[in-house]
C-alpha positions as CSV (number, residue, x, y, z in Angstrom):
1,M,113.8,145.3,65.7
2,S,115.3,148.7,65.3
3,L,117.1,149.7,61.9
4,D,121.1,149.9,62.4
5,K,121.9,153.3,61.3
6,A,125.5,153.7,61.8
7,N,126.4,153.2,57.9
8,I,123.8,155.3,56.0
9,F,125.3,153.8,52.9
10,K,123.4,150.3,54.2
11,L,120.1,151.8,54.3
12,N,117.5,151.1,52.0
13,E,116.8,153.8,49.3
14,E,113.9,155.5,51.2
15,E,115.7,155.8,54.6
16,F,119.1,156.7,52.5
17,E,117.2,159.8,50.8
18,K,116.4,161.5,53.9
19,Y,120.2,161.7,54.7
20,K,120.9,162.7,51.4
21,Q,119.0,166.0,51.7
22,E,120.3,166.3,55.2
23,P,123.4,164.3,56.4
24,F,123.4,165.2,60.1
25,L,119.4,164.7,60.7
26,D,120.1,162.0,63.5
27,C,123.4,164.0,64.9
28,F,124.3,166.1,67.3
29,E,124.7,169.6,67.2
30,S,128.7,169.4,68.3
31,T,128.8,166.2,65.6
32,K,127.7,169.4,63.3
33,M,130.1,171.5,64.1
34,F,133.1,169.2,64.2
35,A,132.3,168.2,60.8
36,K,132.4,171.6,59.7
37,A,135.9,172.4,61.3
38,L,137.3,169.2,59.4
39,K,135.9,170.6,56.0
40,N,137.8,173.7,56.5
41,D,140.8,171.7,57.3
42,I,140.3,169.5,54.0
43,D,139.6,173.4,52.5
44,T,143.0,174.7,54.2
45,K,145.7,171.8,54.5
46,E,148.2,170.9,51.8
47,T,147.8,168.0,50.1
48,P,149.2,164.9,50.0
49,H,147.6,164.7,53.5
50,S,146.5,161.8,55.8
51,L,144.6,162.6,58.7
52,L,144.7,160.1,62.1
53,L,140.2,160.9,63.3
54,S,141.3,159.1,66.7
55,A,138.2,157.6,68.9
56,E,137.6,154.8,71.3
57,Y,135.5,151.7,70.3
58,G,131.9,152.4,70.0
59,M,131.8,155.9,70.2
60,G,130.8,156.2,66.5
61,K,133.4,156.1,64.3
62,T,131.3,154.9,61.3
63,F,128.6,156.8,62.1
64,F,129.9,160.3,61.7
65,S,132.5,159.0,58.9
66,T,129.5,157.8,56.9
67,R,127.3,161.0,57.5
68,F,130.6,163.4,57.0
69,T,130.7,161.5,53.3
70,Q,127.5,162.5,52.4
71,Y,128.0,166.2,54.0
72,L,131.2,166.3,51.1
73,K,129.4,165.0,48.2
74,K,126.3,167.4,49.3
75,C,128.9,170.0,49.3
76,K,130.5,169.0,46.0
77,Y,133.0,167.6,46.7
78,E,134.5,164.4,45.7
79,V,134.8,161.9,48.2
80,I,135.0,158.1,48.4
81,Y,134.1,156.2,51.8
82,F,136.2,152.7,52.0
83,S,135.6,150.2,54.7
84,A,139.2,148.5,55.2
85,W,137.2,145.8,57.3
86,E,135.2,144.9,54.8
87,N,138.0,144.8,52.2
88,D,140.4,142.6,54.2
89,Y,139.8,139.5,52.8
90,M,142.1,140.5,49.8
91,Q,145.9,139.6,49.8
92,N,147.2,143.2,49.4
93,P,145.1,145.9,50.1
94,F,146.3,147.9,46.9
95,L,143.8,146.0,45.0
96,A,141.2,147.0,47.2
97,F,142.2,150.3,47.6
98,S,142.7,151.4,44.0
99,K,139.8,149.6,42.7
100,A,137.8,151.8,45.1
101,I,139.7,155.1,43.5
102,I,139.2,153.5,39.9
103,S,135.6,152.3,40.6
104,Y,134.3,155.8,41.8
105,A,136.3,157.4,39.0
106,Y,134.6,155.1,35.9
107,N,130.9,155.9,37.4
108,R,131.6,159.6,38.5
109,F,133.5,160.9,35.5
110,T,131.9,160.0,32.3
111,E,132.8,162.9,29.8
112,E,134.9,162.2,27.4
113,K,137.8,164.8,29.0
114,Y,138.0,162.0,31.8
115,V,138.0,158.8,29.5
116,K,141.8,158.8,28.3
117,K,143.3,159.7,31.8
118,L,140.9,156.3,33.1
119,S,142.0,154.3,31.0
120,N,145.9,155.5,31.3
121,L,145.2,155.4,35.2
122,F,143.8,151.7,34.9
123,E,146.8,150.5,32.7
124,A,149.4,152.2,35.5
125,A,147.3,149.7,38.6
126,E,147.8,147.0,36.2
127,K,151.2,147.1,36.1
128,I,151.3,147.7,39.7
129,V,149.5,144.3,40.1
130,S,151.9,142.3,38.2
131,A,154.5,143.7,39.5
132,M,153.8,142.6,43.0
133,S,153.3,138.9,41.4
134,L,150.1,137.8,42.9
135,T,147.0,136.3,40.8
136,S,143.5,137.8,41.4
137,R,140.5,138.8,39.5
138,I,140.1,142.7,39.7
139,G,136.3,143.7,38.5
140,I,136.1,147.6,37.4
141,P,133.0,149.0,36.0
142,G,133.3,149.9,32.4
143,V,136.0,147.6,31.9
144,A,136.6,143.6,31.4
145,E,136.8,141.3,34.3
146,M,140.6,139.7,34.4
147,D,142.5,137.4,35.6
148,V,146.1,138.8,36.6
149,T,148.5,136.3,36.9
150,I,152.5,136.9,36.8
151,D,155.3,134.1,37.6
152,A,159.2,134.7,38.7
153,S,160.1,134.9,35.1
154,R,157.7,138.2,34.3
155,L,158.6,139.9,37.6
156,L,161.6,139.9,37.0
157,E,161.2,141.6,33.0
158,S,158.9,144.0,34.6
159,F,162.4,145.3,36.2
160,K,164.2,146.4,32.9
161,E,161.2,149.0,31.8
162,N,162.5,152.4,32.1
163,C,159.0,153.5,33.8
164,D,158.8,152.5,37.4
165,P,155.3,151.2,37.7
166,I,154.7,152.8,41.1
167,I,155.9,156.1,39.6
168,D,153.8,156.0,36.6
169,F,150.7,154.9,38.6
170,R,151.3,157.9,41.4
171,S,152.1,160.1,38.4
172,K,148.8,159.5,36.6
173,L,146.5,159.3,39.6
174,T,147.9,163.0,40.5
175,S,147.1,164.1,36.9
176,F,143.7,162.5,36.9
177,I,143.0,164.5,40.3
178,S,144.3,167.6,38.8
179,K,141.6,167.5,36.2
180,I,138.3,166.9,38.5
181,P,136.4,169.7,40.5
182,K,138.2,171.5,43.2
183,K,141.4,169.5,42.3
184,K,141.1,167.3,45.4
185,L,139.9,163.6,45.8
186,I,139.0,163.3,49.6
187,V,139.1,158.9,50.7
188,I,137.5,158.3,53.9
189,V,139.4,155.0,55.1
190,D,137.2,153.5,58.1
191,E,137.2,150.3,60.2
192,L,140.6,149.5,60.1
193,D,140.7,149.0,63.6
194,R,138.7,146.0,62.9
195,C,140.9,144.4,60.4
196,R,143.8,141.7,60.9
197,P,146.5,143.4,62.9
198,D,149.0,142.4,59.4
199,Y,146.2,144.0,56.9
200,A,146.0,146.8,58.8
201,M,149.5,147.8,58.9
202,K,149.7,146.4,55.1
203,T,147.3,149.3,54.6
204,L,148.6,152.0,56.2
205,E,152.2,151.2,54.0
206,C,150.1,150.9,51.2
207,I,148.8,154.3,51.5
208,K,152.0,155.9,52.5
209,H,153.7,154.3,49.7
210,F,151.0,154.1,46.6
211,F,148.9,157.0,47.5
212,D,151.1,159.9,49.2
213,I,149.9,162.4,46.3
214,E,149.1,165.3,45.5
215,G,145.3,166.2,45.7
216,L,144.5,163.2,47.9
217,F,143.3,163.8,51.3
218,I,142.9,160.7,53.2
219,I,141.3,160.5,56.8
220,L,141.4,157.2,59.0
221,P,138.7,157.3,61.8
222,T,140.4,154.9,64.1
223,N,140.8,153.3,67.4
224,K,144.9,154.7,68.0
225,N,145.0,152.1,70.9
226,A,143.8,149.4,68.3
227,L,146.9,150.5,66.0
228,N,149.4,150.8,68.8
229,N,148.2,146.9,69.8
230,C,149.3,145.8,66.0
231,I,152.7,147.4,65.9
232,K,152.8,145.6,69.0
233,A,151.5,142.6,67.8
234,L,153.6,142.7,64.6
235,Y,157.0,144.7,65.6
236,G,157.3,144.1,69.2
237,I,157.6,148.2,69.6
238,E,155.7,149.6,72.7
239,N,154.3,152.8,70.6
240,S,152.1,154.6,73.2
241,N,154.8,154.5,75.2
242,L,156.7,156.7,72.4
243,N,156.1,160.3,71.5
244,G,156.8,163.1,69.6
245,K,159.1,162.0,66.3
246,E,159.7,159.0,67.9
247,N,156.4,157.9,67.3
248,Y,155.9,154.8,64.9
249,F,152.5,156.6,63.7
250,Q,154.3,160.0,62.5
251,K,155.5,158.4,59.2
252,F,151.9,157.8,58.2
253,F,149.5,160.8,59.6
254,N,150.2,164.5,59.0
255,D,148.2,165.0,61.3
256,E,145.5,163.8,64.3
257,R,141.8,164.8,65.3
258,V,140.1,163.4,68.1
259,L,136.4,162.9,67.3
260,Q,134.7,165.0,69.8
261,S,133.3,163.0,72.8
262,P,129.4,163.8,73.7
263,T,128.1,166.2,76.1
264,E,125.4,165.0,78.7
265,E,123.0,166.8,76.3
266,D,124.4,165.2,73.3
267,Y,123.6,161.9,75.7
268,L,120.1,162.8,76.2
269,Y,119.7,163.6,72.4
270,V,120.6,159.8,71.9
271,V,118.6,158.7,74.7
272,K,115.1,160.2,73.8
273,Q,115.5,158.6,70.1
274,Y,114.9,155.3,72.0
275,I,113.3,155.6,75.1
276,C,110.3,157.8,73.6
277,E,106.3,158.1,74.9
278,D,105.5,155.6,71.3
279,K,107.9,153.1,72.6
280,L,106.9,153.1,76.1
281,K,103.1,153.2,75.5
282,E,102.3,149.6,77.4
283,A,103.9,151.3,80.5
284,L,102.1,154.4,80.1
285,D,99.1,152.4,79.6
286,K,99.4,150.0,83.1
287,H,100.7,153.3,84.8
288,L,104.1,152.1,85.7
289,L,105.3,155.5,84.2
290,S,103.8,158.6,84.1
291,G,103.8,161.3,81.3
292,V,103.7,164.3,83.9
293,A,106.9,165.5,83.9
294,A,107.3,166.6,87.5
295,D,106.5,162.9,88.8
296,Y,109.3,160.7,89.6
297,N,107.8,157.6,87.5
298,S,107.7,160.1,84.5
299,I,109.1,159.0,81.0
300,Q,110.9,162.7,81.0
301,N,112.4,161.8,84.0
302,L,114.0,158.5,82.6
303,Q,115.5,160.4,79.9
304,I,117.2,162.9,82.0
305,C,118.7,160.0,84.8
306,F,119.7,157.9,82.1
307,A,121.7,160.4,80.0
308,K,123.2,161.9,83.2
309,Y,124.2,158.4,84.4
310,A,125.4,157.1,80.9
311,Y,127.2,159.7,80.9
312,K,129.3,159.9,84.3
313,A,129.7,156.4,83.5
314,K,131.5,157.2,80.5
315,L,129.1,154.7,78.3
316,T,129.6,154.8,74.6
317,V,126.8,155.7,72.1
318,R,126.5,152.6,71.2
319,E,126.0,151.4,74.5
320,V,123.7,153.9,75.5
321,K,121.5,152.6,72.5
322,D,121.5,148.8,73.7
323,F,120.9,150.0,76.9
324,S,117.9,152.5,76.2
325,L,116.1,149.2,74.3
326,E,116.5,147.1,77.0
327,L,115.5,149.7,79.7
328,V,112.2,150.2,77.3
329,R,111.4,146.7,77.4
330,I,111.8,146.3,81.1
331,C,109.6,149.7,81.4
332,N,107.0,147.8,79.5
333,N,107.2,144.6,81.5
334,F,107.9,145.9,85.1
335,F,106.2,145.1,88.4
336,E,105.3,148.4,89.9
337,P,105.2,152.2,89.5
338,I,109.0,152.4,88.3
339,R,111.6,154.5,90.5
340,T,113.1,155.9,87.3
341,E,116.1,157.8,88.9
342,W,117.2,154.3,90.5
343,L,116.3,152.2,87.8
344,A,118.4,154.4,85.4
345,C,121.3,154.7,87.7
346,I,122.0,151.0,88.4
347,F,121.1,150.2,84.5
348,A,124.2,152.9,83.5
349,N,126.5,151.0,86.2
350,K,125.5,147.6,85.5
351,N,128.9,146.3,83.6
352,K,131.4,148.6,86.0
353,E,133.0,146.6,88.8
354,R,131.7,146.7,92.4
355,G,134.5,146.9,94.6
356,A,134.5,148.2,98.3
357,H,134.2,151.5,97.4
358,F,131.7,151.4,94.8
359,Q,128.9,153.8,95.1
360,Y,125.9,154.5,93.1
361,P,125.9,157.8,92.2
362,V,122.5,158.9,92.9
363,N,121.5,161.9,94.4
364,S,121.6,162.1,98.8
365,E,118.2,162.8,98.9
366,H,116.9,159.5,96.8
367,C,114.9,157.7,98.8
368,F,117.5,154.4,97.9
369,Y,120.2,156.2,99.1
370,C,120.2,155.9,103.1
371,E,120.7,152.2,102.8
372,Q,124.2,152.8,101.8
373,Y,125.0,154.6,104.6
374,K,124.8,153.6,108.2
375,N,125.1,156.8,109.7
376,L,122.0,158.7,107.7
377,E,120.9,159.9,110.8
378,N,123.9,162.3,111.0
379,S,124.0,163.6,107.3
380,S,122.5,166.6,106.4
381,N,120.6,166.3,102.6
382,G,117.0,166.9,102.2
383,K,115.3,163.7,103.1
384,Q,117.2,164.1,106.6
385,V,115.3,167.3,106.8
386,L,112.3,165.9,106.1
387,L,112.4,162.8,108.5
388,D,113.7,165.1,111.2
389,L,110.7,167.5,111.4
390,S,113.5,170.1,110.7
391,L,111.3,172.3,109.0
392,C,108.6,172.2,111.5
393,N,110.8,172.7,114.6
394,S,112.7,175.9,112.9
395,K,109.8,177.5,112.3
396,L,107.8,176.4,115.4
397,R,110.4,177.5,117.5
398,E,108.6,180.6,118.3
399,I,105.2,180.2,117.7
400,T,104.9,177.5,120.4
401,L,106.5,179.1,123.1
402,L,103.7,179.0,126.1
403,R,102.0,182.3,127.1
404,E,99.1,183.5,128.8
405,W,96.5,182.1,126.3
406,N,92.6,182.3,127.3
407,F,91.6,178.4,126.8
408,G,88.2,178.9,128.6
409,N,89.1,175.5,130.5
410,Y,91.4,173.2,132.1
411,D,90.4,170.4,129.9
412,T,91.1,172.6,126.8
413,Y,94.2,174.0,128.1
414,Q,96.1,170.3,128.8
415,K,95.1,169.2,124.9
416,Y,97.1,172.5,123.8
417,I,99.9,171.0,126.0
418,N,99.8,167.6,125.1
419,L,99.7,168.9,121.4
420,I,102.9,171.2,122.1
421,N,105.0,167.9,123.8
422,K,103.9,165.7,120.9
423,I,105.6,168.3,118.4
424,K,108.8,168.9,120.6
425,S,109.3,165.1,121.3
426,P,108.0,163.1,118.3
427,Q,107.6,159.2,119.9
428,K,110.2,157.5,117.6
429,K,112.5,158.2,114.8
430,F,111.0,158.7,111.5
431,K,112.2,156.1,108.8
432,T,110.5,157.3,106.1
433,Y,108.2,159.5,104.4
434,T,104.8,157.9,104.9
435,D,105.4,157.8,108.7
436,V,106.3,161.6,109.1
437,Y,103.5,162.0,106.8
438,N,101.0,160.0,108.7
439,F,102.3,161.7,112.1
440,L,101.6,165.4,110.4
441,E,98.4,164.5,109.5
442,Y,97.2,163.2,113.3
443,L,98.7,166.4,114.5
444,I,97.0,168.7,112.1
445,T,93.5,166.6,113.3
446,D,94.4,167.4,116.4
447,I,94.8,171.4,115.9
448,T,91.9,171.6,113.8
449,A,89.6,170.0,116.7
450,L,91.3,172.6,119.0
451,A,90.6,175.2,117.1
452,T,87.1,174.5,117.2
453,L,86.7,174.4,121.0
454,V,88.3,178.2,121.3
455,S,87.1,179.9,118.1
456,N,85.7,182.2,120.6
457,N,89.1,183.4,121.1
458,R,90.1,185.0,117.7
459,E,93.9,185.2,118.9
460,L,93.9,181.6,120.1
461,E,92.4,180.3,117.4
462,N,94.9,182.1,114.6
463,H,98.1,181.1,116.5
464,L,96.8,177.3,116.3
465,N,96.2,178.1,112.5
466,K,99.8,179.3,112.3
467,I,101.3,175.9,113.4
468,K,98.9,174.5,111.2
469,S,100.2,176.0,108.2
470,V,103.8,175.2,109.3
471,F,102.3,171.4,109.3
472,E,101.2,171.7,105.8
473,E,103.6,173.3,104.4
474,H,106.0,169.9,105.8
475,K,103.5,167.7,104.4
476,N,103.9,169.3,100.9
477,A,108.0,169.0,101.1
478,I,107.2,165.3,101.8
479,L,104.7,165.3,99.0
480,K,106.9,167.3,96.4
481,Y,109.8,164.7,97.7
482,Q,107.6,161.7,96.9
483,R,106.6,162.6,93.8
484,K,110.7,163.5,92.7
485,Y,112.1,160.3,93.9
486,G,109.2,157.7,94.5
487,S,108.2,155.8,98.1
488,D,111.2,154.8,100.7
489,D,110.0,151.8,101.6
490,D,114.0,150.8,100.6
491,I,115.5,147.9,101.7
492,S,113.0,145.1,99.2
493,R,112.8,147.2,96.6
494,R,116.2,148.1,96.0
495,Q,117.5,144.8,95.7
496,K,115.0,143.7,93.1
497,Y,115.9,146.6,91.2
498,I,119.6,145.1,91.0
499,D,118.1,141.6,90.2
500,V,116.3,142.7,87.5
501,V,118.9,145.2,85.9
502,N,121.3,141.8,86.1
503,K,118.6,139.3,85.2
504,P,115.7,141.5,82.8
505,E,113.9,138.0,82.4
506,L,113.2,138.0,86.2
507,I,110.6,141.1,85.0
508,Y,108.4,137.8,83.8
509,F,108.3,136.5,87.0
510,N,106.8,139.6,89.1
511,V,110.0,139.7,91.4
């Protein structure tokens, strides 16, 4: 089983040590640039500041957030990574949120000058909890565990105090942050879109009412559509239809950034982490895949094609990872040398709806392409040029004109005429590369024999060799296409590939 590295804080110490030294060691270059830009936001924006970092499900929010947290720590920032989803078992998010901040502070700042302020901060948090009239057990490192229980009479007594506990808490937290280096505390609230709708909205309300203070910079990586659904479920508001100041989120967020979508090159980077020679050794040993980049069944071609089609199909980063692992398993147990582009293409599109207008986006030259089109003979693509002998016909138009050659005898002359007729009018319409290749081989054998018969006529021999060189060039072009795309006996193979992608267990039965 591969190690899940989405959340680096859950890795073992040995693995995590690598990220301490280089937080973005397994990230795209574009991710690193985005992180630097986001750090610039933290440096330049005034606090309090709440930033919505928007991205779709599976596009690497936790992957980025944990690495960005470690990156900020390495840059000497005070930063807390907080998973809202892992804490939504608590009745009120204030408990989880304040505990995360106070726990971090008690562990991070042990000098004498911080002790008093931390004690004051804890007492202020305790009053907030009491005023909320709930029962819970709070455990803070350095402070004894305590049961907080309050009844209605105590709640009423709390209203008589001169100091509003909320104002007191915000004031003491602000005072504490003003004493720490950089005078700024960053809190990254991850996985909010995985919480129950009521808890997600309570968390936003909690951040707004209790933690909207100077020195606090809060980043919330989340799926914006998920929050819209929360609002609709709880309040019946179609927030996604609202714009500008009317938007419900305006009161929670000062700003929004969209987590940068990966490029095709980024997809290739991910694919290469999982589809590589080490993991495909079995396929290489069985000659199902090749280590020669130019071959149609090369590992390099599989990587490039899957990245290309995954990008076009808009797969999430998580899907790319999962599909790559499944591709490796299939390739190691395949039933023939693999047509990598076709396998990559149908795999990337395996969850797409195949309506009447669905087309696999393979290149027109690909061997499977012609099965989708009834009028292929009217198309003008690389494959059809080879099947129609177009290269030969255009180059032989001049050199095959009849001239007054001295053949020596009628029999040799007749063999030449038959050869020219075969070139101009093939006996059948070619459907495969193999048919064309064999036909050219047959012609080259005839030309070679004929050239031997007229070897005493240097001019005629050179003429025949020119024709032969054109055929050789066409043969080489076919070999080039076969090496890139594989053979083209398409009908049964195409369906077998689709069946394997839909039911991977079929590879164990040699479909």
